[in-house]
C-alpha positions as CSV (number, residue, x, y, z in Angstrom):
1,M,0.1,-0.1,-0.2
2,N,1.3,3.3,-1.1
3,L,1.3,5.5,2.1
4,Q,0.2,9.2,2.0
5,K,2.8,11.7,3.9
6,V,1.2,14.1,6.2
7,S,3.1,17.0,7.7
8,I,1.6,17.8,10.5
9,I,2.6,21.6,11.5
10,L,2.3,23.3,15.0
11,I,3.0,26.8,16.3
12,N,4.0,27.1,20.0
13,Y,4.0,30.5,21.4
14,N,4.6,30.4,25.6
15,S,2.0,27.4,25.9
16,H,4.3,24.3,25.9
17,Q,1.9,21.9,27.9
18,F,-0.9,22.5,25.1
19,T,2.0,21.9,22.7
20,Y,2.9,18.5,24.7
21,D,-1.0,17.5,25.2
22,C,-1.9,18.2,21.3
23,V,1.1,15.8,20.3
24,Q,0.3,13.1,22.6
25,S,-3.2,12.9,20.9
26,I,-2.0,12.8,17.6
27,I,0.5,9.8,18.2
28,E,-2.7,7.8,20.3
29,M,-5.1,8.7,17.8
30,T,-3.4,7.4,14.6
31,A,-2.1,4.4,16.5
32,Q,-5.5,3.4,17.0
33,A,-5.9,3.1,13.0
34,T,-6.4,-0.6,12.4
35,L,-5.2,0.4,8.6
36,K,-1.9,2.3,8.4
37,T,-2.9,4.5,5.3
38,I,-0.4,7.6,6.4
39,D,3.2,8.5,7.5
40,Y,3.3,11.3,9.2
41,E,5.7,13.9,11.0
42,I,5.2,16.8,13.5
43,I,7.2,19.8,12.8
44,I,6.7,22.5,15.8
45,V,7.7,26.0,15.1
46,D,8.5,28.2,18.6
47,N,7.3,31.4,17.5
48,N,9.8,33.1,20.1
49,S,8.5,32.1,23.2
50,A,9.9,33.0,26.6
51,P,13.5,31.4,27.5
52,D,11.6,29.1,29.8
53,D,8.8,27.8,27.6
54,Y,11.2,27.3,24.8
55,E,13.7,24.9,27.4
56,A,10.4,23.3,28.7
57,L,9.7,22.1,24.9
58,K,13.0,20.5,24.2
59,P,12.4,17.2,25.1
60,I,9.4,16.6,22.8
61,A,12.0,16.5,19.9
62,K,12.4,13.1,18.4
63,P,15.0,12.4,15.7
64,I,13.6,10.1,12.7
65,Q,16.0,7.1,13.8
66,T,13.7,6.7,17.1
67,I,10.6,4.4,17.5
68,G,7.3,7.0,16.4
69,P,7.0,9.6,14.5
70,N,10.1,11.9,13.2
71,I,8.8,15.2,15.6
72,Q,11.3,18.5,15.0
73,L,11.3,21.7,17.1
74,I,12.4,24.7,15.2
75,R,13.3,28.1,17.0
76,S,12.2,31.3,15.4
77,R,14.1,34.2,17.1
78,I,11.2,36.8,16.2
79,N,7.4,36.1,16.2
80,L,6.4,35.4,12.8
81,G,2.7,35.0,13.4
82,F,0.5,32.5,12.0
83,S,1.0,32.5,8.6
84,G,4.9,33.4,8.9
85,G,5.2,30.6,11.5
86,N,3.4,27.9,9.4
87,M,5.3,28.9,6.2
88,L,8.9,28.1,8.6
89,G,7.2,24.8,9.2
90,V,6.8,23.9,5.8
91,Q,10.1,24.8,4.9
92,F,11.4,22.2,7.1
93,S,8.4,19.5,6.3
94,D,9.2,16.6,3.7
95,P,9.2,17.6,0.1
96,N,7.6,15.0,-0.6
97,A,4.5,15.5,1.4
98,D,1.2,14.8,0.0
99,Y,-0.6,17.2,2.6
100,Y,0.3,19.5,5.5
101,Y,-2.2,19.9,8.4
102,F,-1.8,23.2,10.1
103,L,-3.1,22.7,13.6
104,N,-3.6,25.0,16.5
105,N,-1.2,23.8,19.9
106,D,-4.2,24.3,21.8
107,C,-5.8,21.4,20.2
108,V,-6.5,17.4,20.8
109,L,-7.6,14.9,18.4
110,R,-10.9,13.2,19.3
111,T,-10.7,10.5,16.5
112,D,-7.8,9.7,14.0
113,V,-8.3,12.5,11.8
114,C,-5.2,12.4,10.0
115,S,-6.1,9.4,8.1
116,Q,-10.0,10.6,8.0
117,L,-9.0,13.6,6.2
118,V,-6.7,11.5,3.8
119,A,-9.4,9.4,3.0
120,F,-11.6,12.3,2.4
121,M,-9.2,14.5,0.2
122,E,-8.2,11.1,-1.9
123,N,-11.7,10.5,-2.9
124,T,-12.6,14.4,-3.4
125,P,-10.8,15.7,-6.3
126,D,-11.8,19.3,-6.0
127,A,-11.3,19.8,-2.4
128,G,-8.3,21.9,-1.6
129,L,-8.7,21.7,2.1
130,C,-10.8,20.4,4.5
131,G,-11.4,20.6,8.6
132,A,-12.7,18.2,11.1
133,Q,-15.5,19.3,13.4
134,M,-14.3,21.0,16.3
135,F,-15.8,20.7,19.8
136,S,-15.1,23.2,22.9
137,G,-13.1,22.2,26.1
138,N,-16.7,21.3,27.8
139,G,-17.5,18.6,24.7
140,S,-20.1,21.0,23.2
141,R,-19.9,21.0,19.3
142,Q,-18.7,24.5,17.9
143,I,-19.0,26.5,14.7
144,T,-16.5,25.1,12.6
145,F,-16.6,27.1,9.1
146,G,-17.5,30.5,8.0
147,Y,-18.6,32.8,5.2
148,L,-16.3,34.9,3.2
149,P,-16.7,38.5,3.3
150,T,-18.9,39.9,1.3
151,L,-21.0,43.4,1.2
152,G,-24.5,41.7,0.7
153,S,-23.5,39.5,3.8
154,K,-22.6,42.0,5.8
155,I,-25.2,44.6,4.8
156,L,-28.3,42.3,4.4
157,G,-27.2,39.5,7.0
158,H,-26.1,36.3,6.8
159,G,-29.9,35.1,7.2
160,F,-31.2,36.9,4.2
161,V,-28.1,36.0,1.6
162,R,-28.7,32.1,2.9
163,M,-32.3,32.0,1.9
164,L,-31.4,33.4,-1.5
165,N,-28.3,31.1,-2.1
166,P,-28.4,28.3,0.7
167,S,-25.4,26.5,-1.2
168,L,-23.1,29.1,-0.9
169,Y,-24.0,29.7,2.6
170,P,-24.6,26.8,4.3
171,N,-25.9,27.0,8.1
172,V,-22.9,26.9,10.3
173,R,-25.3,26.0,13.3
174,Q,-26.7,23.0,11.6
175,L,-25.7,19.2,12.8
176,Y,-23.7,17.7,9.9
177,T,-23.4,13.7,9.6
178,E,-22.0,13.8,5.8
179,P,-18.9,15.9,4.5
180,V,-20.1,19.3,3.2
181,R,-18.8,22.0,1.0
182,V,-17.9,25.5,2.9
183,P,-16.9,28.9,2.1
184,F,-14.0,28.6,4.6
185,V,-12.9,26.4,7.5
186,M,-11.9,27.7,10.8
187,G,-8.1,28.3,11.1
188,S,-7.7,25.9,14.1
189,T,-7.6,23.1,11.7
190,L,-6.7,23.3,8.0
191,F,-5.7,20.2,6.0
192,V,-4.6,21.2,2.8
193,R,-3.5,19.3,-0.7
194,A,0.0,19.9,-0.5
195,S,0.0,20.4,-4.5
196,A,-2.6,23.3,-4.2
197,F,-0.8,24.5,-1.4
198,N,2.3,25.1,-3.2
199,M,0.9,26.3,-6.4
200,I,-0.8,29.3,-4.6
201,G,2.4,30.1,-2.6
202,G,1.0,28.8,0.4
203,F,0.2,31.2,3.0
204,D,0.0,35.3,2.3
205,V,2.5,36.0,5.1
206,A,1.2,39.9,5.3
207,H,-1.9,38.3,7.4
208,F,0.0,38.2,10.9
209,L,-2.5,36.7,13.0
210,Y,-6.0,36.8,11.5
211,V,-8.1,36.2,8.3
212,E,-5.6,33.7,7.0
213,E,-7.8,30.7,6.6
214,E,-10.2,33.2,4.5
215,D,-7.6,34.3,2.4
216,L,-6.8,30.6,1.6
217,A,-9.6,29.4,0.6
218,K,-10.2,32.4,-1.5
219,R,-7.1,31.6,-3.5
220,L,-7.9,28.2,-3.8
221,L,-11.3,29.1,-5.1
222,I,-9.7,31.2,-7.6
223,N,-8.3,28.1,-8.6
224,G,-11.1,25.9,-8.9
225,L,-10.5,23.9,-5.3
226,Y,-13.0,24.0,-2.7
227,A,-13.2,24.0,1.1
228,Y,-15.0,21.0,3.3
229,L,-16.2,20.3,6.6
230,V,-15.9,16.6,7.3
231,P,-17.6,16.1,10.6
232,Q,-16.4,12.6,11.0
233,A,-13.2,13.6,12.1
234,E,-13.2,15.4,15.4
235,Y,-10.8,17.5,17.6
236,T,-11.1,19.7,20.6
237,H,-9.9,23.1,20.4
238,F,-9.3,24.8,23.8
239,T,-10.1,28.4,22.3
240,G,-7.8,31.3,22.6
241,Q,-5.4,29.7,25.1
242,S,-2.4,30.9,23.5
243,T,-3.8,34.5,22.6
244,N,-4.8,37.2,25.1
245,R,-7.5,39.7,23.4
246,N,-7.0,43.3,23.9
247,Y,-6.8,46.4,22.0
248,D,-3.7,45.6,19.9
249,I,-4.7,42.0,19.0
250,E,-8.6,43.7,17.6
251,K,-6.4,45.9,15.7
252,E,-4.7,43.5,14.2
253,Y,-7.6,41.6,13.2
254,Y,-8.7,44.8,11.3
255,I,-5.1,45.1,9.7
256,S,-5.6,41.7,8.3
257,L,-9.1,42.0,7.2
258,F,-9.0,45.2,5.2
259,H,-5.5,44.0,3.3
260,Y,-8.0,41.2,2.3
261,F,-10.4,43.6,1.0
262,R,-7.5,45.4,-0.7
263,K,-6.9,42.0,-2.5
264,Y,-10.3,40.9,-3.8
265,H,-12.6,44.2,-3.7
266,S,-12.4,47.2,-5.8
267,W,-11.8,50.7,-4.2
268,P,-15.9,51.5,-3.6
269,E,-16.4,48.3,-2.0
270,R,-13.9,48.9,0.4
271,A,-15.1,52.5,1.4
272,L,-18.5,50.7,2.0
273,F,-16.6,48.1,4.3
274,R,-14.9,50.4,6.0
275,F,-17.7,52.6,6.8
276,Y,-19.7,49.5,7.8
277,Y,-17.0,48.6,10.2
278,V,-16.7,52.2,11.8
279,I,-20.3,52.4,12.2
280,K,-20.5,48.4,13.8
281,N,-17.4,49.4,16.5
282,G,-18.5,53.2,16.9
283,R,-22.1,52.2,18.2
284,K,-20.5,50.2,21.3
285,F,-18.2,52.8,22.1
286,R,-20.7,53.4,25.3
287,R,-20.3,49.7,26.4
288,N,-16.4,49.7,25.9
289,P,-14.4,52.3,25.1
290,I,-12.0,50.3,23.2
291,Y,-14.6,50.3,20.5
292,G,-14.1,53.7,19.9
293,R,-10.6,53.6,19.6
294,L,-11.1,50.6,17.2
295,A,-13.5,52.6,14.9
296,W,-11.2,55.8,14.9
297,F,-8.5,52.9,13.7
298,I,-10.5,51.8,11.2
299,G,-11.5,55.1,9.6
300,R,-8.0,56.1,9.5
301,G,-7.2,53.2,7.5
302,S,-6.4,50.5,9.6
303,P,-2.4,51.0,8.8
304,M,-0.2,47.8,8.5
305,R,2.6,49.8,9.7
306,E,0.8,49.7,13.2
307,S,0.5,45.7,13.1
308,L,2.5,43.7,16.4
309,R,4.5,42.5,13.8
310,Y,6.9,45.7,14.0
311,K,6.7,46.0,17.7
312,Q,8.8,43.0,19.1
313,T,12.1,42.2,20.4
314,V,14.6,39.6,18.6
315,S,15.5,36.6,21.0
316,K,19.2,35.6,21.4
């Protein structure tokens, strides 16, 4: 049997225990497969964590000669963000990989996800990427896919545009038991066909922290490849454990979002998007002054020069 090669890429940022738990779940779930259909490796990119966290992670690495999967630990001296960190991991992956699995380190697998997603992709030629069904830490089923941002969906609402075109806007809250084509899969679990990923040039590293999954799905779609949810494959995501939300983090979302709009929308559309998000945040000013600051930030152009990528130190 010809085994499919999967390169699993994790990013660690001051969260080594989550990384250990994630790796352990991958090994345990993959070992349960009765029929071995994949060969996999794990590449962990440490995104300039504190020295103590990085040192605590070192024992996880395993050379290829040992029993079990090859596990590499790569240290970046600067925080490359989500896209940059994953692209660094790709550089150290097997060049013959059939699939890349970009998995958040604060996730644990509930099923043999890799084998399940490989089987689906092998039988679905038009799939560029897919994802497993997400559950929260308390075991509740979570929304696992979303809609690409359009003016129609923002102005009219998702419920209205879903009524007009249900195939383009599948219900995110519906319980699916069979694979379904979706606009994009949440970034905590992105299982991508390597040939397609390489064809489009991988992640756009201008996205530092957000909107990477929308951009990836959009570029695959432009090339005739689709995203799917495969609900039989399951994982738990301890949401946001490696990212603390604050004003700077919220700004980062809009920096990435308007970079996306600049790539795929005309300037009149971008102006309408900007007006929409200024109003959306500004009307919540009394609830929290941060929203007023965000409205002002969006109104003056969400400048990329204020990204967190330019506000960090280089580790030794």
